[in-house]
N, C-alpha and C positions, 0 to 999 in steps of 0.2 A: 512614736510609730507604733502602728497594729501589729501584734505579733503573726508568724503564717498560722495556716491551719494544723491541727495535730495531724500527726501520722496517721492515724486510724481512720479519716477521712480518705486519705488513697484505697485504703483497704478496704474500706465501707464503699467507694464507687467501683472498684476491681471486682469484686463478688456480686453486688448486685449487677455490673454487667455481664458477669459472667451467666447469671440467670437468663440473660435472654441469649447471649453466645451458643448455649449449648442445646434452643431451641431450634437452630439451623434457618430462620426466618431473617436474619440479619444479611445482609449484604456484606461481602468482604471488605469491600471500601470501608463499610459504616465502622465494622469491627477496629480495620486500620486505624482509622481517623480517630476512634475511640481510643485505643491503646497508645496512639502516640500523643494525644492530649494528656493523658494520665503520667505519661514518662516524664513529657517535657516539663509538666506543673511540678511534679516531683523532684526532678535534677534541677528546679529552679523555686524551689520551697522558699529560700531562705533570702535570694535574690535574683526576684521577678525581674523580665524584660521589662522597657521602658511602655510597650505596648498594652503589656497585663492591666497596665493601672489607668490607662485609657477607656472613656466609651466609645469613641468613635469604632474604632476596632473591634473591639465585642460586640456591638450594636452590628456591624458589618457582619460579623460570624454569624451572630443568632439570625440574620436576614437569609443567609446562605442555608441554614439548617431549614427552618422556613420553608424555602425555594425547593430543598430535596425533599422534604415531607409534603410537598403539594402534588411533586413532579412523581413520586413513589405512589402516590393515592390513585392518581391517574393513569400509573402504567397498567392496570387491569389486575391488579392483586385482588383475590378471592376475599379477604379478611381487610375490614377497617382496621384491627389490632396492627396490623405490620406496620403502617406509616407510625402509628404512634409510638411503635417500639423503638422505631430509627429515630424518631424525632427527640425520645426520651434518651437515649444513650447519646447522641450527637450532642445535646443541652446539655448534660451531665456532666461531660468531657470540657466544655466549655466554660461551664462554672468552678472547674479547677482549676483552669488559666485565669480565672477574673483574680484579682490583687487588689481589687480596690477596697477602702474602709467597708467594714460590715458588721453589723451588729448581732447577726445569728447564722449558725450554721443550718436553721432548720428546713431552708428551701433543700441545702444539697440532701438532707435524710429524707423531705418529700418525695423525690427525683428520685432517690435511690428504690423509696417504696413503690414508686409507680412501675418504676422498673421491675421489680418482681412481682407484683399484680398481675403485669402483662405477659410475663414469663410463664405465670401459671396458666393465664388462658392458651397457652401454645406449645407446652411440653407435657409431658407425663414422662419425663426421665427420671431414673431414680435417684441420679444426681442434681435434681432440684432440691430435695429437704436439705442436704448438709450445707448446701449454698444458704438456702433460705436460715438455716441456724447461724452460720457464718456473716449472715447479714444482719442479723437481729443482735448479735454480739457487738460486731462493729459498729451498729448503730448508736447501741445504749452507750458502748463508751467514747464513741466522738461526744457525745451531748453531755458526758461528763465532765470527759476533759475542756470541752468548750465553755462551760458553765464556769469550773473552777479556775480558767485564764478571763472569763469577764469579771468575776467577782475581785480578783488578785488583781487586775488591773485597773477596777475602780476605787480599790485600796492603796495602790502604787505599788504593791509588794507581788510583781510576776514574780519574780524569784523564788518565792515561797511555792510553787505550784509543784515541781519534781518531788518537793518534801513530803506535800497532801497526797500523791499516787504511789499509794504505798499496796503491797500484797493484800493486805486486809481489804483495799478498798476492790480490787479487783475480783477479791474472791464473793465479796458482797455482791461486785454487777452480774456473775456468773450464776449466782443463786435466785438472782432477781428476774433473769432471764430463761432461768428454768423454771422457775414459777409461770413464767409469761407463758411458756410453749405448753404446761401442764393446761394451762387454761385456756389456750386456743385448743390444745386437745380435746377439752371438754366441751367446747362448744362448736368444735367441726361433729362430735359424734350426735349433738342435741340439737341445735340448730336447722331448720328447713333448707333444703339444698335448694340453690338457684340455678337453673340454666342461664347461658347467655348464649345468644343468637349472633354473635359479634363475630365469633372465630367459626372459620369452615375448613376443616382439614382440607388435604390435598387429596385429589382423585386416586383413586389404587389403580393400581400397574394394569395394563391390558390385557395382562396372561389371565386372571380370575373370570373377567369379564368375557372371555371368549371359551373359559373351558368350561362351559356346559350350567355354570350356578347363574343363568336366567332362564328366560321362559321359552327359550329354544335352544337347541345345539345341532353344530353342524358337523358332519363327521370329518375327523383329522385334524380337530384343535387342540385333543386332548394331549396330546403327545409333545406340544410345544413348550410346556413347564415341568418335563419330566425332571429336568435337569436343575429347576429352582428351587433351593434347599430353606425359603423364606417361610417362616412360620405362622400359619392361620389360625390354627387351634391350639388352644393348652387347655387341658380336660383334667378334673380331679374327680375322682369318685368321691361320692359323699356317702353313700349308702348302696346297701347290694353288693352283689358279686359284678364285679367286671369285666368284660372280655378278657382272656387270656393275651398275652403279649403278642401283638402282631396280627392279632384275628377280631379285631373289632372294625365294625363297619358305622359308620357315622350319616345317617343317612341325609342327603338336602333335599333333592327333587325328584320328583317321580314323572316321566313323559309317555304319553299313551298312543300319539300320532308322529306318522313316519312317510314322508313322501318319497324315500329312497336315498336322501342324502342330510335330512335335518329331522332332529327330532322334537316337539312343541307338544304344548298339553293343551289339551281341549275340556271342555270350551274355554278360551282365554279369558285371562282379567282375575283380579283376587278381590276377595272381600274383607272388608274388615271384621276382625275376633271381636265381640263384645266383650266388655270386661276393662282391668289394668293390670298388665302385666307387671305394674311395681308392686300391687297388693298378690298378684297369682290369678291366672287362669287354669281351671280346670275343665279336661276333654274326654274325660268319660271316667266312671269307675267300675263297678260289680267284680264279674270275675277278671275283668282287664285291670285289675289293681297294679297300679307301678310297683316294680321289685329292683329299679336300679334308677339311683339319682345320684345325677353328675353336675359339678359347675362348672362353666366353661366360658373360657373368655374370646371371643372370635374378633380376629383382626379384620380390616376393612375387606369387605367382598361385595362385587357389583350386584345390586339387586336387593342387597341386604337378608339376603337368605338364611335361614338359621338351621344348625345341623344338631340331630339327636341319636342316639343308639334305640332300635325299636319303636315301638307305637308309643306318641306321646302322650302323655295324661295330664300332665301339668307342666306350667311355666311361669316363672317370673325371673324378672332382672328390669335391668335398665334398657325396657324399649319402650317407647314413647307410641308407637301405633302398631299393632300387630296385625296382619293380613296371611290370607290361606287363601289357597289356590286350588282349583276342581281337584287333583290328586292330593290333597294333605299337603302340599309345603307350605311352612312356615317363612314369614320374612318380617323382618325387622324396616318397617317401609321411612325412606327418607335417612336412615342410617347407614346404607350401604359404602360410605366414606368415614366409616367410624369404628372405634374399637365398640364390639355389644358386651357387656357380660350379663350371666343370665344363667339360671338354676334350673333343670329340666329334669323332671321325672317320666320315664318311660316302664313299658313292659316289655321286659326282652325275654324271649324263649327261641332256642334251637331246638327246631322241630327232627324228628326221628322221621326214616323211610319207613320202618314199621306202621308210625300212627298215619301217616300220609296215604298208605296205601287204603285204610280204608274210609277215605276221605274221595272228594271228588271234585276237578277242577272245574269250577265256575265261575263266569262272569259277577262281577258284584252288581248290585241295584244299579240301573241306569249307567252298566257300566259295558255298554256293546262293545263302544269305542275300544276298547283290549283285544277284540278279537279282528280287528282291522285286518286287511292283508293285501301288501303290496303288490303291484303286478310283477312277480317274478316268473322265469321259466320252467318250465315242466320238470329240469333237471333239478331244481332246488327241491320244487314239490316230491320227488321220487326219492332225494335225498332224507328229505324228513321222514318219510315211511320207511325207507332203509333202516335209519340208523332206530326206529321206535319199532322196528320189527320182533317180535317175539313179547314186549312189553304185555303186560296182562291190565294193568290200570294206570290211572294216571300220573300219578307219583312215579313207577317206574319209567314212564315214556318221558317227563320231565327230566329227570335222573338222567335218563342214556343220551338226551341231547347234550347235557351239560358233562357226561363222560365223553363222549364224542369230538368234543370240542377242546376239553385239556388234552387229551392224547392226541390229535392230530394237529391242532393249533400250536403256533411257534409265535412267543411274543416279540416284539421289537417296537420303539418307541419311533423308528421312521420307517413306518410300511409302504407297501408298493407303489407306485403310481396307478391307481386304478381306473384314471380317469379316459383310458382307451375304451374303456368297456360301452362307448356310445349311449343310448338314453338307459342303458340298464344300471340298477344300484349299484354302486360301488360292495353293498354287503354281497352282493350275487358274483362276482367278480372274487371276492375273499374267498367264499365258499367252494367255489367249484376250481380257483386255481392253486395259490399257495398256502391260503388259510396262513397269512402271515399277519398279523397287524396290534396294534394296542388293546387297551380294554374297552373302549366304545365299538371297535369293530368284532369282537368276540362276544359282547352283551346285544348288542342291534343283530347277530347273526343268531344267538340263539332266541332272542324274543319271536323273531320271522319263522325259525324253522318250529317252535314252541303253537305258532299261528297258524303254520299249513298244516297243524292237525289238530288246529278247533280250541288249542288250551290258551285263554284267557293270560297275556302278560304282557309287562311294561320294562322300560329300561329306567334305571336310578342312578342317578350319581351321589356322590360325594367324598368324604375321606375314609380309605381303610388303613390300616398297618399301624404306623406311628411309631414312635421312640419315648421309650420312659426317660424323666428326667428324675434320675433318683435323688438330687438335693432336695425338688421343690416336691415328689412325692405325688406328679400328674405326667399326664401324655401331651408330648407335642406331636404337632402333625402339620407338616410342611407342603407347600403347593406340589411338590414332588408325590405326595400320598395322595392326591386325587385318584378319583377310581368310579367307575361304571359297571355297575353290576346287574344282575335279573331280578325282578319279583313274580312269581305267579301266582296267582289268585284260587284259592280253595273254598270250598262251599262252606267249612266248618273254622277250618284254620285261617281264615284270612288269606291275606298277604305274605308268603314264604321265600326266604331267599335264597336265591343259587347265585355262584359266581364262576361261568364258563372260561376264564382268564387264566393261562397256565400262569402258578406263581413264581416259577423259579427266576424270570426277570424285572416281574412287576415290582417285589417285594422290595424298596429301598434298603440298600445298605447303607451303613452308617460311615462318615468319613470321619477320620482320625479327631478332625478339628469338632466334628459336630457334636462327637460323643465325646469329647473333653470334661475335665471339670472344672475347667475354664466358662465354656461354653454353656453348661447345665448351671452353674452358678450365677453368670449373668442372666439366663433366660429366667431362673427363678426367683431374683431379683426383680426385673421387671414383673414378672407374674404377681408376685406380691405387693409392689407400688400400685400397679394398678387395681388390683382387687381390693386390698384396705383402703387406698389412699385416693387415686384419682376415680374411682369407681363406685367409690362410696357415697350412695345416694338416698333417695327416698324410700326405697324399696328395703335397703338393709335398717334404715331408722324404723319404716314400720314392723319388721322383724324383731328387730331388737325390743321393741314396748310391746310385740306381741307374745315371745317367750318372757318378758317379766311380767307381764300382765296374767300369763298362763302359770307362771311361777307361786305368783301371789294368791290364784284364786287355789292352789293345789295345797299352799301353805294353809291356809284356811280350811280345804276339805280336811286337812290332816287333824287341824286342832279341833274340829266340830267332832270326827269320828272319835279321835283318841283323850279329849281334853288337853288340859294345858300340861303342853310338852315338858318332859322329866327335865333336870339342869343335866346339860352338856349334852341335848339334842339337838340336831343341827337339820333345818328342814333341806329337802332336795330341791334343790335348784340346778337347771341345767348351766353349762358352760357358757352358752351365750348369754345367758341373763347375766351372771355371775360378771363376765369382760363387761357387758355395758354399765351394769350398775356399779361395777367398781368406778369406770371410768368418771359415771357422773360423781360419785363419794369423791374423789381427788379432786375432779374439777370444782365443786363446792366448797372443799378443804382450801385449797390453794386461794380462791375467790375470799374466804374469809381470811386468812392469813392476811394477803395485802390488802384487806379493808382496816382490821385493827391494827397494822404497820401505819396506815396513813391517817386515819382519821383521826381528828384534832390538829392535825397539823396545819393546816392552813397553808395558805400560801408565806413562801419566804419576805421577811420585810424588808422593804424598799429604802426608800426616802421617808426619814422621819420627818412628819409635820412641820417641828420646828425650822428643820434644814430646808424641806420645800419652800416655806416662808422667807427665809432667807434667802434662795435663790429667787425666790419671785421681788425680793425688794431690791435686789442689785439688778433684775433683767430692767427696773425701770428706768436704771440709768445707762441700759445699753452694754450691762456686761453678763453676758450668757455663757454659761457653759458647755463645751461642746460633746458630742458623742465618746470623743476620742480621748478628751483628757480626764485626769485623774482629780478628786478633791482636792488634793495637796497643791497637783500643779493649778488649779482653779483659784485656788487662796494666795499663791504667789504673784497671779496674774494680778487679781484685786487687789494686795499690797502694792503693787507696782503704780495702780493707774489710782488709786486711793488711799492715799498712806494713813491718812486717820483712821478710815476703816478697816484697814488691813488686818492689824493687830486682833480686833472685835470679832471678825468674821476667823480668821485662824482658830480663836478660842472656839465656834461655834463648830468648824471644820472638824479639830480634833475631838469634841465632845461625840460629833457624828459617827467620826470612823470608829472610836471606841465602843460605839454602841452596837453597829453595823458587824465590823468584823472582831470585834474583842470580846462581844457577848455582854461587856458591861452595861449597866445602865445609866443613862444622859439624865442625873437627877439636876444639872443646871439648866438645860435646856433653857428652861423661861429668863432666866438671868441673862444667861448668854446671847437670849434674842433681843432682848430688851438694848443691852448693851449697844448690839451692832445698830438698832433703831438712834441710838442717840449718837453713835460715831458717823452715821449717815447724815444726820441732820448739819453736823459740823463740818463735815467733808462736802456739801453741795456749794456750789460757787454763789 
């Protein structure tokens, strides 16, 4: 009777299944069916049900799984990987229930590996990597125990298996698995990244698509997401002085046309930016040299908008196609539904009124649209003139408008209903009545008042404020940090930011939960996992190779200028180069160790040629050894059927047993085989 599967097989299936469970893509019923199959087969491991040994029920189960997979595929799911995930999970459970005789556990291992590969395409959870490690250990141990049992079964010494499974064997397994992980890490760093078009993420929720992160913004939509704490940006400063806590503005899009209710960008449309963002794209240099470099992980945002502080000078990251609109807004085209990681270098400057008073507010080249005026009542025009009365220059006029709104406005996420104003713009009602609303109303009002005075202005949206994650060392910005402000264009200074929204209620106050250590730890782990593992792509590899090349050239220059380095001298190589070079050295070392341990070992001996010849001779008489029969069992069967041949074949069997399982050389194989041939001639009828 064939022994049951090793207990580690159930651990293997469970951890491999968990890789799919954490993706959130498996239906609850599929998880329940797989879990039930794992539980039932484990409980009945040594005493399986009769149906577990019969082909018909198992084939019917496989047919049901295929039918369910087809139904899921035609149910309208976005990714073809999801039906495959259901098929793999359910088939794996059915495999455990199969108690029929088997020769190998490789099919079980193959499906477990398939589940892990599918899960890698469906999740970026921080729990995935420990599950992968657990799957690797369970796989190695399952195959090891299965091999030992197979060998012991053939030798007829199944009881000796527990003695072979020792702590030393477990330590060897752990070391081998660890070396495999090190080698995989080296390959992960060095091999080219491949993109999969099979997986498509879920659509972003409507909040961000209606919050102004698209090419048009309708008044009154931003307040809808003010209570949503979902994180959108994680920002880590790499170089330069970041904005002080709570005072950062991450610019998204700029809008220049207003029809009274909706802002839009003119002219519409976007153009592709030449170059590869994975290598790095430059947007300018000279006096506008970047003074701030930040690494940003952006969650799904409708439209694929990218954000940054100040004027963008360079961008590098996981952006396949970079596009730009007429107002300078940047988009990761076709990546609005996915996380995007990029490093952005910007020119950030806080302008003082003293500097701007010597400048003039003038529209940029081909920017007359920033002076466009909306048909408003004379009261609004009079209000604008009254606010700016006494100002001697453009900078003071702009500041006067901002100050007026800050002092007289009242912030609220639920502004009054301005729909009763007829054909008039809600901004007109906002200015002349309660002056209560959220940032879109304040920013729109300032732009319109500035344009009434002939000052070029536009509305800008993005994120402001944020919360510091002290564990991860980065800033978190959530949907509730979405904000709108104003930019006014000066002849020399260019676009200058103003924020007329009263900050008392606009600035989000952290909840006890959102500021907790547990929340910060979870967010930091998620950021690290995506930054260092999921998002590691060709741009990171190119940057690593570039750093290593520059370090090599730097070492060469040092040798040429100084001569041969003195003993103890150490070349100066940056941290990135050391990290990547160290990973390569470790990976190569692991490969060498594995090669040296396995070289020359060759395949394990199986059937001795003389024993195989003996089996062939007996097969002529229709005496064939089955897969489940041990050599000694078969020898006893031969002795029963052929009394004269029995002793001769028993001698052949014992010699083979001693050679294969006892490690002794079979010196008498030729003599034993000749004796078998003689006995067969006498035993034939």
